KEKOL-165555 format. One record per residue: residue in three letters; x, y, z of N, C-alpha, C, O in turn. Coordinates in pm, whole numbers, padded with zeros to 5 digits, always signed. Example, Ala and Ser with C-alpha at 12.3 -4.5 7.8 and 13.67 -1.06 7.14 Angstrom:
2
ala+01319-00569+00780+01230-00450+00780+01320-00330+00780+01424-00332+00846ser+01285-00225+00708+01367-00106+00714+01290+00003+00787+01341+00114+00804
REM end
This chain:
365
met-02326-00402+00921-02251-00301+00993-02269-00317+01144-02369-00372+01191asp-02170-00269+01219-02172-00278+01363-02287-00196+01421-02326-00093+01366val-02343-00244+01533-02455-00175+01598-02413-00035+01641-02491+00060+01629tyr-02291-00021+01690-02240+00110+01731-02242+00208+01615-02281+00324+01631leu-02200+00162+01496-02201+00249+01378-02343+00288+01340-02368+00403+01304lys-02436+00194+01349-02575+00223+01312-02635+00330+01400-02723+00405+01357asn-02588+00338+01525-02639+00440+01617-02571+00575+01597-02624+00678+01640lys-02456+00574+01534-02378+00697+01520-02381+00758+01380-02345+00874+01361val-02424+00678+01282-02413+00720+01142-02551+00722+01078-02628+00627+01095pro-02586+00830+01003-02716+00835+00932-02729+00723+00830-02629+00665+00786lys-02852+00693+00793-02878+00583+00700-02812+00605+00565-02758+00512+00505asp-02815+00730+00517-02753+00758+00386-02604+00728+00387-02550+00672+00292thr-02538+00765+00497-02394+00739+00508-02367+00590+00523-02269+00538+00470leu-02456+00521+00596-02440+00376+00610-02445+00308+00474-02371+00213+00448thr-02532+00358+00387-02541+00302+00252-02411+00322+00176-02365+00234+00104ile-02350+00441+00193-02222+00469+00128-02114+00374+00180-02033+00323+00102leu-02114+00351+00311-02015+00262+00371-02033+00118+00321-01936+00049+00291glu-02158+00076+00313-02186-00061+00267-02148-00078+00120-02096-00182+00081asn-02173+00026+00039-02132+00020-00102-01981+00015-00115-01927-00051-00203phe-01913+00087-00025-01767+00087-00025-01713-00053-00001-01620-00098-00067cys-01773-00123+00095-01729-00259+00127-01766-00359+00017-01687-00446-00019ser-01887-00344-00036-01933-00440-00136-01862-00423-00270-01862-00515-00352his-01802-00307-00292-01732-00281-00418-01620-00382-00441-01585-00412-00556phe-01563-00435-00332-01448-00523-00343-01485-00671-00329-01397-00756-00320lys-01614-00700-00325-01654-00840-00305-01615-00929-00421-01593-01049-00404asp-01607-00871-00539-01565-00948-00656-01414-00963-00652-01341-00875-00699thr-01367-01074-00596-01223-01094-00578-01150-01118-00711-01027-01114-00715asn-01224-01141-00817-01160-01162-00948-01125-01029-01016-01050-01026-01113lys-01181-00920-00962-01152-00788-01018-01013-00743-00975-00965-00778-00867asp-00948-00667-01061-00816-00613-01031-00835-00473-00972-00848-00376-01046his-00835-00464-00839-00854-00336-00771-00717-00275-00745-00647-00317-00653asp-00680-00175-00824-00549-00116-00803-00547-00032-00677-00650+00024-00637ser-00431-00022-00616-00417+00043-00485-00456+00190-00490-00514+00242-00394tyr-00424+00257-00600-00452+00401-00608-00602+00429-00599-00644+00517-00525ser-00683+00354-00674-00828+00377-00668-00882+00344-00529-00976+00409-00482cys-00823+00243-00462-00864+00211-00326-00835+00327-00231-00916+00358-00143val-00721+00390-00250-00681+00503-00164-00777+00620-00180-00823+00677-00080ile-00808+00657-00304-00897+00770-00328-01037+00742-00273-01098+00829-00211arg-01086+00622-00295-01217+00583-00242-01220+00591-00089-01316+00639-00030thr-01113+00544-00027-01107+00542+00119-01111+00683+00177-01185+00709+00272ile-01034+00773+00121-01032+00912+00170-01169+00975+00156-01216+01042+00248asn-01234+00956+00043-01366+01016+00021-01471+00958+00115-01557+01031+00164val-01463+00827+00141-01559+00765+00232-01537+00813+00375-01634+00840+00446leu-01412+00825+00417-01383+00873+00552-01423+01019+00570-01467+01060+00678arg-01409+01097+00465-01452+01236+00472-01603+01244+00494-01650+01326+00573glu-01679+01158+00424-01824+01153+00443-01858+01107+00585-01951+01159+00646leu-01783+01012+00635-01807+00960+00770-01781+01067+00876-01855+01078+00973ile-01676+01145+00856-01642+01252+00951-01749+01361+00952-01783+01415+01057cys-01800+01392+00835-01897+01503+00823-02036+01467+00877-02105+01554+00931thr-02077+01343+00865-02216+01308+00892-02238+01227+01020-02351+01220+01068ser-02134+01166+01076-02154+01082+01195-02172+01167+01319-02138+01285+01322asp-02226+01104+01422-02259+01173+01547-02141+01160+01644-02126+01058+01710trp-02060+01262+01652-01947+01265+01745-01927+01405+01799-01965+01504+01737val-01867+01411+01917-01839+01540+01981-01689+01557+02002-01634+01664+01975thr-01626+01452+02051-01482+01458+02078-01405+01377+01974-01460+01296+01901ala-01274+01403+01971-01187+01328+01880-01186+01180+01915-01175+01094+01827ala-01197+01149+02045-01199+01008+02087-01318+00935+02028-01305+00820+01984glu-01432+01000+02025-01551+00937+01967-01534+00916+01817-01573+00812+01763leu-01477+01015+01750-01456+01003+01605-01357+00891+01573-01377+00816+01478ile-01252+00881+01652-01154+00774+01632-01220+00638+01650-01194+00545+01573lys-01306+00627+01751-01373+00500+01774-01466+00465+01658-01474+00349+01618ile-01535+00564+01604-01625+00541+01491-01546+00489+01370-01587+00393+01305ile-01433+00553+01341-01353+00514+01225-01290+00375+01245-01285+00295+01152lys-01243+00348+01366-01185+00216+01392-01292+00107+01386-01266-00004+01339thr-01411+00139+01433-01520+00042+01425-01554+00014+01279-01581-00100+01242phe-01554+00118+01198-01578+00100+01055-01470+00014+00992-01499-00071+00908ser-01344+00035+01032-01234-00045+00975-01252-00193+01007-01212-00278+00928lys-01311-00224+01123-01335-00364+01158-01446-00424+01075-01457-00546+01062ser-01531-00338+01017-01640-00387+00934-01595-00421+00793-01670-00481+00716ile-01472-00382+00759-01421-00409+00625-01392-00558+00613-01316-00612+00694pro-01449-00625+00515-01427-00770+00500-01281-00802+00475-01203-00715+00434phe-01243-00928+00501-01104-00969+00486-01054-00947+00344-00940-00904+00324phe-01140-00976+00244-01092-00964+00106-01062-00820+00069-00988-00795-00025gln-01120-00723+00145-01086-00584+00117-00969-00538+00204-00884-00462+00158ser-00966-00585+00330-00854-00548+00416-00724-00606+00363-00615-00561+00400asn-00735-00707+00276-00617-00762+00209-00551-00657+00122-00432-00665+00094glu-00629-00558+00078-00574-00444+00007-00524-00346+00113-00600-00262+00162thr-00395-00356+00147-00341-00284+00263-00345-00133+00249-00339-00062+00349ala-00355-00083+00127-00361+00062+00109-00484+00121+00177-00481+00236+00220val-00592+00043+00185-00714+00090+00253-00685+00116+00401-00715+00224+00453asn-00627+00016+00467-00595+00033+00609-00490+00140+00632-00494+00210+00733asn-00396+00153+00540-00293+00257+00554-00355+00396+00550-00313+00484+00625met-00453+00417+00463-00519+00547+00456-00603+00573+00581-00611+00687+00628ile-00664+00469+00633-00739+00486+00759-00644+00531+00869-00677+00618+00949arg-00526+00472+00874-00427+00511+00975-00380+00654+00954-00360+00728+01050arg-00364+00695+00828-00323+00834+00801-00427+00931+00851-00394+01034+00910val-00554+00900+00828-00662+00989+00871-00670+00994+01024-00693+01100+01081leu-00652+00881+01089-00652+00878+01236-00538+00964+01292-00556+01033+01392lys-00422+00959+01227-00310+01043+01270-00345+01191+01254-00310+01272+01340ile-00412+01226+01146-00454+01365+01125-00549+01409+01236-00535+01519+01289ile-00644+01324+01271-00740+01358+01377-00668+01384+01508-00698+01481+01578arg-00574+01298+01543-00501+01315+01668-00418+01443+01667-00413+01513+01769glu-00356+01474+01556-00272+01594+01549-00355+01721+01556-00320+01816+01626glu-00468+01723+01482-00553+01842+01484-00615+01862+01621-00636+01976+01664asn-00644+01754+01691-00701+01765+01824-00597+01812+01925-00629+01886+02019ala-00472+01770+01906-00365+01811+01998-00331+01958+01983-00283+02020+02078gly-00355+02015+01865-00330+02156+01844-00189+02184+01796-00107+02093+01788pro-00161+02310+01764-00030+02347+01707+00086+02330+01804+00200+02317+01760asp+00060+02331+01935+00169+02323+02032+00242+02190+02024+00361+02181+02052ala+00168+02084+01986+00229+01951+01980+00278+01915+01841+00338+01809+01823ala+00253+02001+01743+00282+01967+01604+00431+01948+01579+00471+01863+01499gly+00515+02028+01648+00658+02021+01622+00731+01919+01705+00852+01901+01689leu+00661+01852+01794+00726+01755+01882+00744+01622+01812+00672+01590+01717ser+00840+01544+01859+00856+01410+01808+00738+01325+01850+00661+01364+01938glu+00723+01209+01787+00607+01123+01813+00599+01084+01960+00492+01089+02020gly+00714+01045+02018+00713+01003+02157+00676+01115+02251+00595+01096+02342leu+00733+01234+02230+00702+01348+02315+00559+01393+02298+00496+01437+02394ala+00506+01385+02176+00369+01428+02151+00270+01344+02230+00168+01395+02276ile+00299+01215+02245+00209+01127+02320+00201+01173+02465+00093+01175+02524phe+00317+01210+02524+00318+01254+02663+00265+01397+02677+00205+01432+02778phe+00290+01477+02573+00255+01618+02582+00104+01640+02590+00056+01713+02676lys+00030+01575+02501-00114+01591+02502-00176+01471+02436-00212+01473+02319ser-00187+01366+02512-00234+01241+02454-00382+01218+02475-00441+01136+02405asp-00443+01288+02569-00583+01264+02598-00670+01327+02490-00678+01449+02481thr-00734+01246+02408-00812+01298+02295-00941+01364+02339-01010+01423+02255lys-00976+01357+02467-01099+01422+02515-01072+01559+02576-01164+01636+02600ser-00943+01589+02602-00911+01710+02678-00900+01836+02594-00884+01945+02649ser-00908+01824+02464-00892+01941+02378-01009+02037+02396-01124+01996+02413ser-00976+02166+02390-01080+02269+02403-01141+02304+02267-01230+02389+02260ile-01095+02240+02161-01148+02268+02028-01287+02208+02014-01307+02091+02046gly-01382+02287+01966-01517+02238+01945-01525+02152+01820-01432+02148+01740arg-01637+02081+01805-01649+01990+01691-01638+02065+01560-01570+02020+01468glu-01704+02179+01550-01705+02250+01421-01565+02290+01377-01528+02269+01261asp-01487+02347+01470-01351+02388+01435-01263+02267+01408-01183+02267+01314leu-01278+02164+01492-01197+02043+01473-01229+01978+01339-01138+01933+01268gln-01357+01972+01305-01396+01911+01178-01341+01989+01059-01293+01931+00962asp-01347+02121+01068-01292+02204+00959-01142+02181+00942-01093+02170+00830asn-01071+02174+01054-00926+02150+01047-00895+02014+00986-00802+02000+00906ile-00973+01914+01026-00952+01779+00974-00979+01774+00824-00903+01715+00748leu-01089+01837+00781-01125+01835+00639-01021+01908+00554-00991+01867+00442asn-00965+02017+00608-00859+02087+00535-00736+01999+00519-00671+01999+00414ser-00705+01924+00624-00591+01832+00616-00619+01718+00519-00527+01668+00454leu-00745+01676+00511-00780+01569+00417-00765+01615+00273-00730+01535+00185val-00792+01743+00247-00771+01796+00113-00623+01786+00075-00590+01750-00038glu-00536+01818+00170-00392+01807+00145-00352+01661+00126-00269+01629+00041leu-00411+01572+00208-00380+01430+00196-00423+01376+00060-00349+01300-00003leu-00540+01416+00014-00589+01372-00116-00499+01424-00229-00469+01351-00323ser-00457+01549-00218-00368+01606-00319-00234+01533-00321-00176+01511-00427glu-00186+01496-00203-00059+01422-00195-00069+01289-00268+00024+01249-00338gln-00182+01218-00251-00198+01089-00317-00214+01105-00467-00160+01026-00545glu-00286+01208-00509-00308+01231-00652-00177+01264-00725-00162+01234-00843asn-00084+01327-00653+00043+01366-00714+00155+01266-00688+00269+01287-00731ser+00124+01156-00618+00229+01063-00577+00300+00999-00697+00422+00988-00698his+00222+00957-00796+00284+00890-00912+00370+00987-00993+00479+00951-01038ser+00322+01107-01012+00399+01205-01089+00529+01242-01017+00630+01269-01082ser+00526+01242-00884+00648+01271-00807+00751+01160-00826+00871+01188-00835ile+00705+01035-00832+00797+00922-00853+00854+00926-00995+00974+00911-01015ile+00766+00947-01091+00808+00947-01232+00909+01058-01259+00998+01041-01343ala+00897+01171-01189+00988+01283-01212+01133+01249-01176+01225+01319-01219met+01154+01143-01097+01289+01105-01056+01352+01002-01150+01460+00950-01121ala+01286+00972-01261+01333+00865-01350+01473+00892-01403+01556+00801-01408leu+01501+01014-01443+01631+01045-01504+01745+01038-01403+01861+01029-01442glu+01713+01042-01274+01817+01031-01171+01864+00887-01153+01973+00862-01103his+01780+00792-01193+01809+00652-01163+01830+00566-01287+01878+00453-01277ile+01795+00617-01404+01814+00542-01528+01912+00617-01617+01893+00735-01646his+02016+00548-01659+02122+00612-01738+02131+00549-01877+02074+00443-01903ala+02202+00616-01964+02209+00573-02104+02275+00435-02115+02370+00402-02044asn+02222+00355-02208+02276+00224-02245+02266+00119-02133+02336+00017-02137glu+02183+00143-02035+02163+00044-01930+02067-00065-01977+01987-00046-02068val+02078-00181-01911+01983-00289-01932+01908-00308-01801+01968-00335-01697ile+01777-00295-01807+01692-00300-01687+01598-00419-01697+01535-00439-01800leu+01590-00496-01591+01497-00609-01586+01380-00574-01496+01398-00515-01389thr+01260-00611-01538+01142-00588-01456+01052-00711-01459+01068-00800-01543tyr+00958-00713-01367+00870-00830-01352+00728-00782-01330+00705-00684-01258gly+00633-00851-01392+00492-00817-01370+00448-00698-01453+00511-00663-01553his+00339-00637-01410+00285-00519-01479+00253-00412-01377+00140-00404-01328ser+00352-00331-01345+00334-00220-01253+00315-00092-01333+00400-00056-01415lys+00205-00023-01309+00178+00102-01381+00283+00208-01347+00323+00286-01433thr+00328+00208-01221+00428+00306-01180+00561+00280-01250+00624+00374-01299val+00602+00154-01256+00728+00120-01325+00716+00150-01473+00810+00201-01534arg+00601+00120-01531+00581+00148-01674+00598+00296-01704+00672+00332-01796glu+00531+00383-01629+00541+00527-01652+00681+00579-01621+00730+00672-01685phe+00746+00518-01520+00881+00555-01482+00978+00532-01600+01060+00618-01633leu+00965+00416-01662+01052+00382-01775+01020+00465-01898+01111+00510-01968leu+00892+00487-01925+00854+00566-02042+00898+00711-02028+00934+00775-02127his+00896+00762-01905+00941+00900-01884+01092+00910-01907+01139+01007-01966ala+01167+00810-01862+01313+00811-01882+01348+00799-02030+01450+00852-02074arg+01264+00730-02106+01289+00710-02250+01292+00841-02327+01350+00847-02435lys+01231+00945-02275+01228+01072-02345+01367+01131-02362+01393+01203-02459lys+01460+01099-02268+01594+01156-02276+01705+01052-02263+01823+01087-02268arg+01670+00927-02247+01769+00822-02230+01740+00708-02327+01625+00680-02360ser+01846+00643-02371+01833+00524-02455+01880+00403-02374+01996+00398-02333phe+01792+00308-02352+01826+00191-02271+01739+00073-02315+01647+00088-02395lys+01771-00043-02263+01696-00164-02296+01625-00217-02172+01672-00200-02059val+01513-00282-02196+01436-00340-02086+01410-00487-02114+01369-00523-02225val+01434-00571-02016+01402-00714-02023+01283-00737-01931+01288-00704-01812val+01175-00793-01985+01052-00814-01909+01028-00963-01890+01019-01037-01988cys+01018-01007-01765+00978-01145-01738+00828-01157-01763+00752-01068-01726glu+00786-01266-01823+00645-01277-01862+00550-01289-01743+00430-01268-01759ser+00602-01322-01626+00522-01319-01502+00407-01418-01504+00291-01379-01496gly+00440-01545-01515+00338-01649-01512+00283-01669-01372+00349-01632-01275pro+00164-01726-01357+00084-01780-01469-00008-01678-01535-00068-01708-01639ala-00021-01559-01477-00113-01459-01534-00056-01395-01661-00131-01340-01742leu+00078-01403-01678+00145-01350-01797+00121-01200-01817+00102-01153-01929lys+00122-01127-01705+00101-00982-01715+00220-00912-01779+00208-00799-01825gly+00335-00979-01781+00451-00920-01845+00434-00900-01995+00498-00812-02053his+00349-00979-02057+00323-00964-02200+00265-00824-02229+00304-00759-02325leu+00172-00781-02144+00110-00649-02163+00212-00538-02142+00215-00441-02218leu+00294-00552-02038+00395-00449-02011+00495-00440-02127+00531-00330-02169ala+00539-00554-02178+00635-00555-02290+00576-00485-02412+00645-00411-02482lys+00449-00509-02436+00382-00446-02550+00375-00295-02532+00398-00220-02627glu+00344-00250-02412+00331-00106-02385+00466-00036-02393+00476+00074-02445leu+00570-00101-02339+00703-00040-02344+00755-00034-02487+00818+00064-02527ser+00730-00138-02564+00773-00140-02703+00703-00032-02784+00764+00034-02868ala+00573-00014-02757+00497+00091-02826+00548+00230-02788+00532+00325-02865gly+00610+00242-02670+00665+00370-02626+00807+00397-02675+00868+00496-02638gly+00859+00309-02759+00990+00332-02818+01105+00272-02741+01221+00302-02772ile+01078+00187-02643+01185+00124-02565+01216-00013-02625+01126-00090-02654glu+01345-00042-02644+01385-00173-02694+01358-00277-02585+01425-00277-02481thr+01262-00363-02608+01210-00453-02504+01226-00599-02545+01200-00637-02659thr+01270-00680-02449+01283-00824-02470+01196-00896-02368+01207-00871-02248leu+01110-00985-02414+01023-01063-02326+01084-01201-02307+01116-01269-02404ile+01100-01242-02182+01161-01372-02153+01072-01453-02059+00993-01395-01984pro+01083-01586-02061+01012-01667-01961+01074-01646-01824+01192-01613-01813asp+00996-01665-01720+01046-01643-01584+01167-01730-01553+01256-01689-01479ser+01169-01849-01609+01279-01942-01581+01412-01895-01637+01517-01946-01598ala+01410-01797-01728+01534-01748-01789+01594-01630-01713+01699-01579-01752ala+01529-01586-01607+01575-01467-01534+01716-01486-01478+01799-01397-01487phe+01742-01604-01420+01874-01628-01361+01982-01629-01468+02094-01583-01444ala+01950-01680-01585+02051-01691-01692+02087-01555-01750+02200-01536-01796ile+01995-01462-01749+02019-01334-01816+02057-01222-01721+02106-01118-01764ile+02035-01242-01591+02045-01129-01500+02188-01080-01481+02208-00967-01435his+02289-01161-01514+02427-01115-01500+02460-01006-01602+02560-00936-01587asp+02377-00992-01707+02397-00886-01806+02312-00763-01776+02310-00668-01854val+02242-00764-01663+02149-00656-01628+02216-00558-01532+02293-00599-01445asn+02189-00429-01549+02245-00327-01460+02164-00310-01332+02220-00284-01226lys+02032-00324-01342+01947-00310-01223+01813-00375-01249+01772-00393-01363val+01747-00411-01141+01612-00466-01147+01516-00362-01090+01537-00311-00980met+01412-00331-01165+01312-00234-01119+01177-00303-01115+01131-00357-01215ile+01113-00300-00999+00985-00368-00981+00888-00280-00904+00928-00184-00838gly+00761-00313-00916+00659-00255-00830+00625-00355-00721+00679-00466-00720thr+00537-00318-00631+00499-00408-00523+00357-00377-00477+00305-00268-00501his+00298-00473-00411+00164-00454-00356+00170-00384-00220+00090-00294-00192thr+00265-00425-00136+00279-00370-00001+00426-00364+00037+00503-00453+00005ile+00463-00256+00108+00594-00247+00171+00574-00268+00320+00502-00192+00384met+00636-00370+00374+00622-00399+00516+00707-00304+00599+00791-00232+00544ala+00686-00303+00730+00753-00207+00818+00904-00221+00818+00975-00122+00837asp+00955-00342+00796+01099-00365+00798+01162-00353+00660+01281-00381+00643gly+01084-00313+00560+01136-00299+00424+01117-00422+00339+01157-00422+00222ala+01056-00526+00394+01024-00644+00314+00907-00613+00221+00839-00512+00239leu+00884-00700+00123+00779-00676+00024+00673-00784+00028+00700-00901+00055arg+00554-00743+00000+00447-00835-00037+00424-00807-00185+00344-00722-00223ala+00496-00882-00268+00505-00852-00410+00437-00962-00492+00407-01069-00439pro+00413-00937-00621+00352-01039-00706+00431-01169-00705+00554-01168-00698asn+00360-01278-00713+00423-01410-00709+00528-01423-00820+00499-01400-00937gly+00647-01461-00782+00758-01474-00876+00868-01372-00856+00979-01390-00905val+00838-01263-00785+00938-01159-00763+01052-01209-00676+01167-01168-00693his+01021-01297-00582+01125-01346-00490+01239-01414-00564+01356-01391-00533gln+01206-01497-00661+01312-01568-00734+01398-01470-00814+01519-01490-00827val+01336-01364-00867+01412-01263-00940+01505-01187-00845+01620-01160-00879ala+01454-01154-00726+01535-01082-00627+01652-01168-00578+01762-01117-00555leu+01629-01298-00563+01737-01388-00522+01845-01396-00630+01964-01396-00599ala+01803-01403-00755+01899-01407-00865+01980-01277-00870+02101-01280-00894ala+01914-01164-00848+01983-01035-00848+02084-01028-00734+02194-00976-00752lys+02046-01080-00618+02138-01082-00504+02262-01166-00535+02373-01130-00497his+02242-01277-00603+02353-01367-00636+02456-01298-00725+02576-01321-00710phe+02409-01215-00817+02499-01147-00910+02525-01001-00869+02579-00924-00948ser+02486-00963-00747+02507-00827-00694+02445-00720-00784+02504-00614-00807val+02327-00749-00834+02251-00652-00915+02151-00582-00823+02073-00650-00757pro+02151-00450-00817+02060-00380-00725+01914-00396-00765+01879-00391-00883val+01829-00417-00665+01685-00425-00685+01622-00296-00635+01636-00262-00518ile+01554-00225-00723+01492-00096-00690+01340-00111-00698+01287-00165-00795val+01272-00063-00596+01126-00074-00589+01065+00064-00607+01099+00158-00536cys+00974+00076-00703+00900+00201-00725+00761+00187-00664+00682+00104-00710ala+00732+00265-00563+00602+00254-00497+00572+00381-00420+00661+00440-00359ala+00446+00421-00422+00402+00537-00343+00394+00498-00196+00383+00380-00163leu+00400+00597-00109+00403+00569+00035+00271+00518+00089+00266+00470+00203tyr+00163+00527+00011+00039+00469+00063+00046+00316+00065-00044+00250+00117lys+00152+00259+00007+00172+00115+00015+00259+00074+00134+00279-00045+00158leu+00309+00172+00208+00394+00143+00323+00307+00113+00444+00230+00198+00490ser+00319-00008+00496+00237-00053+00608+00322-00065+00735+00438-00105+00726pro+00267-00032+00852+00343-00046+00977+00342-00187+01032+00383-00209+01147thr+00297-00283+00955+00287-00421+01001+00408-00502+00955+00479-00463+00862his+00429-00615+01023+00538-00707+00988+00478-00840+00946+00364-00873+00977phe+00559-00916+00874+00517-01051+00837+00552-01147+00951+00664-01149+01000cys+00455-01227+00991+00476-01328+01095+00449-01465+01034+00350-01484+00962ser+00536-01561+01063+00523-01693+01003+00390-01759+01040+00333-01833+00959tyr+00341-01733+01163+00216-01796+01204+00095-01732+01136-00016-01786+01142asp+00116-01617+01071+00007-01545+01006+00021-01551+00855-00022-01459+00785glu+00081-01658+00805+00111-01667+00662-00015-01667+00577-00017-01610+00468asp-00121-01731+00625-00245-01737+00548-00306-01599+00530-00359-01568+00423ala-00298-01515+00634-00350-01379+00623-00261-01292+00535-00309-01199+00471phe-00132-01323+00533-00039-01244+00452-00064-01263+00304-00062-01167+00227asn-00089-01386+00264-00102-01416+00123-00249-01426+00083-00339-01414+00166lys-00270-01447-00043-00405-01458-00099-00401-01567-00205-00329-01556-00304val-00478-01671-00184-00480-01783-00279-00592-01760-00379-00708-01742-00341ile-00558-01761-00505-00657-01737-00612-00683-01867-00688-00611-01965-00671gly-00784-01865-00769-00821-01984-00844-00716-02025-00945-00640-01941-00994pro-00710-02154-00978-00608-02205-01070-00647-02194-01217-00584-02257-01302gly-00750-02116-01248-00799-02109-01385-00696-02061-01485-00701-02100-01602asn-00600-01976-01440-00498-01926-01532-00379-02021-01542-00281-01991-01610met-00386-02135-01473-00276-02232-01477-00316-02362-01546-00233-02427-01609leu-00444-02400-01533-00487-02532-01580-00600-02522-01681-00681-02429-01677asp-00604-02618-01770-00715-02633-01863-00811-02735-01804-00777-02852-01788phe-00931-02691-01773-01027-02777-01706-01111-02859-01805-01216-02914-01768ser-01066-02868-01929-01142-02947-02026-01140-03095-01990-01234-03169-02021asn-01033-03137-01923-01025-03276-01877-01079-03281-01734-01004-03267-01637ser-01209-03301-01721-01274-03296-01591-01229-03408-01499-01223-03389-01377lys-01197-03524-01554-01154-03636-01470-01021-03605-01402-01000-03635-01285leu-00930-03544-01479-00800-03511-01423-00810-03397-01322-00751-03404-01215ser-00883-03293-01357-00891-03176-01270-00957-03207-01136-00925-03144-01036ser-01048-03303-01135-01115-03338-01009-01022-03407-00911-01054-03417-00793gln-00908-03456-00959-00813-03525-00873-00696-03437-00832-00605-03483-00763leu-00696-03312-00873-00584-03223-00846-00617-03124-00734-00730-03078-00720leu-00516-03093-00654-00525-02987-00556-00417-02884-00592-00298-02911-00578val-00460-02768-00638-00367-02667-00690-00361-02549-00594-00464-02491-00559tyr-00242-02513-00554-00219-02397-00467-00159-02286-00552-00048-02299-00603asn-00232-02177-00567-00191-02068-00654-00186-01937-00576-00280-01858-00585pro-00079-01912-00501-00069-01788-00423-00047-01667-00513+00020-01676-00615glu-00104-01556-00474-00092-01435-00555+00035-01356-00523+00085-01283-00608phe+00086-01370-00400+00198-01285-00357+00320-01367-00316+00310-01486-00285asp+00434-01300-00317+00560-01352-00265+00604-01264-00149+00580-01143-00149tyr+00668-01324-00050+00734-01247+00054+00879-01229+00013+00951-01326-00011val+00923-01103+00005+01060-01072-00037+01130-01002+00080+01092-00890+00114pro+01229-01064+00143+01297-01003+00259+01364-00870+00223+01400-00847+00107ser+01380-00786+00322+01435-00651+00299+01581-00654+00256+01628-00561+00191asp+01656-00762+00293+01797-00765+00257+01819-00789+00107+01932-00783+00060leu+01712-00815+00033+01723-00831-00112+01693-00700-00185+01705-00693-00307ile+01654-00596-00111+01614-00468-00171+01723-00365-00148+01774-00350-00037glu+01758-00294-00254+01861-00190-00247+01803-00053-00215+01857+00020-00132leu+01692-00019-00281+01640+00118-00271+01490+00121-00299+01439+00047-00382phe+01421+00209-00226+01280+00238-00254+01270+00378-00313+01319+00474-00254ile+01207+00389-00429+01179+00519-00488+01033+00551-00461+00944+00488-00516thr+01010+00649-00375+00875+00685-00334+00845+00828-00375+00930+00896-00434asn+00725+00873-00345+00687+01010-00381+00759+01115-00296+00746+01234-00324thr+00834+01073-00193+00913+01169-00115+01063+01153-00140+01144+01216-00072gly+01100+01069-00238+01240+01052-00271+01285+00907-00258+01204+00817-00237gly+01416+00887-00270+01472+00753-00258+01509+00723-00114+01568+00807-00047his+01476+00603-00066+01503+00565+00073+01556+00423+00079+01511+00335+00006ala+01652+00402+00167+01700+00267+00195+01599+00196+00284+01526+00262+00358pro+01594+00062+00279+01500-00012+00365+01515+00022+00513+01416+00023+00587ser+01637+00050+00558+01661+00079+00699+01601+00212+00744+01588+00236+00864tyr+01563+00298+00650+01508+00430+00685+01355+00429+00695+01296+00527+00740leu+01293+00321+00654+01147+00320+00649+01083+00335+00786+00972+00388+00796tyr+01152+00289+00892+01093+00302+01026+01067+00447+01060+00969+00479+01129arg+01154+00536+01012+01138+00679+01039+01017+00735+00965+00941+00815+01019ile+01000+00693+00841+00884+00738+00763+00754+00690+00827+00656+00763+00831ile+00754+00566+00876+00634+00511+00941+00596+00594+01062+00478+00620+01085ser+00695+00637+01140+00667+00718+01259+00609+00854+01223+00538+00916+01302glu+00640+00902+01101+00586+01031+01056+00445+01017+00999+00365+01110+01006leu+00415+00901+00942+00287+00882+00874+00177+00832+00969+00062+00871+00954tyr+00213+00746+01065+00113+00679+01146+00139+00699+01295+00253+00719+01338his+00032+00694+01374+00043+00700+01519+00057+00558+01572-00009+00467+01522pro+00143+00536+01673+00163+00399+01725+00035+00330+01770+00024+00208+01758leu-00062+00406+01821-00186+00345+01868-00274+00296+01754-00371+00224+01776asp-00240+00335+01632-00321+00296+01517-00257+00188+01432-00311+00151+01328tyr-00143+00137+01476-00082+00027+01400-00177-00091+01392-00191-00155+01288asn-00242-00120+01504-00341-00228+01510-00481-00167+01509-00527-00116+01611leu-00547-00173+01395-00679-00113+01383-00788-00195+01451-00899-00146+01469asp-00757-00317+01489-00857-00400+01555-00882-00359+01699-00982-00398+01758ser-00790-00281+01757-00806-00241+01896-00899-00121+01906-00857-00008+01880val-01023-00144+01941-01123-00038+01957-01168-00037+02101-01245-00123+02143ser-01120+00059+02177-01161+00068+02317-01279+00163+02330-01307+00242+02240gly-01346+00155+02441-01460+00243+02463-01419+00386+02476-01497+00477+02447asp-01296+00408+02520-01248+00544+02539-01105+00551+02489-01017+00485+02544asp-01081+00628+02386-00949+00634+02327-00847+00693+02422-00729+00660+02415ser-00892+00781+02511-00799+00838+02607-00748+00733+02703-00633+00739+02747glu-00832+00634+02737-00789+00524+02822-00684+00441+02748-00587+00393+02808glu-00706+00424+02617-00611+00349+02537-00475+00415+02538-00372+00348+02548glu-00474+00547+02527-00350+00619+02528-00286+00621+02667-00164+00620+02679ser-00370+00623+02772-00319+00616+02907-00247+00485+02930-00142+00481+02994asp-00303+00375+02877-00239+00245+02887-00105+00246+02814-00008+00184+02858his-00101+00319+02702+00023+00325+02624+00135+00392+02703+00251+00354+02694arg+00097+00497+02783+00197+00569+02861+00254+00482+02971+00373+00491+03002thr+00170+00396+03031+00215+00313+03140+00290+00192+03090+00336+00110+03169
REM end
């Protein structure tokens, strides 16, 4: 942990923070985004309650310093950083007070941007922040049920729906629609991990007529499909996706036949970051080739170099609609949601200045 954190945080809390980081060291584990979100909120709540701070600027610096301590393999789970940004936005709003709450983001920065100038004491500010965190936690806990409740609005009788991978949100979305609609689902097996096999089994057990196909057959069958419904790992700021490997080819096939692609995802997956070609290595995650190759032939395997990326980049022009816990949104509307969820100064969590008010002063100039 950073020296600054060690001076500001009690030993017991430091242990909690270290356990939080070490929980994700096993990169072979499947850490779903929802559990990451809940863990992050609880850890930040502990950090807010026990760390040594007086002003909002000091608290923001402590949290940003902690975010820099998160290893790359955990920061790769973007929901963690998104929740940190949400909490930082809450701190800034509670410190600014009710007078700035109704202002737009740009006006709020000019109205009261100095995080040290608030007359609110630590005790009152902390209470306000913790109350807002309770609401934030409740919002995340209800996010999936809010998405699932919209299933009947988007799935109609006798439709054929194609999906890829194994998204828990998409699975529950389809099973909920099955209660009042009769439709068919085509599941791509999603190689090389073949997670589509599990989804097909679960949908079939739920009473949905399900067909499992190899990924290579997606283009051949998609002209008979009414819509494509997928989950995603991350929604980028421009509406592009960081989705499971193989989704891009399905989205391209759907675009060719003018089949709408619908993404089911909670807003904690919406990131204010963009994909940059020079940062491709940080965008993706290369995993071991164990699910692709049989290593029984040691002579052959020692001569092979296998690149097995976990994610695909899917441009926003291939996506028709996002179904989130706040409703359906077109990719072009996401910029507005980002401005409501995150503060511009927190888009880049690596920027930790000695004085947050100076950081905001620089932003004004």
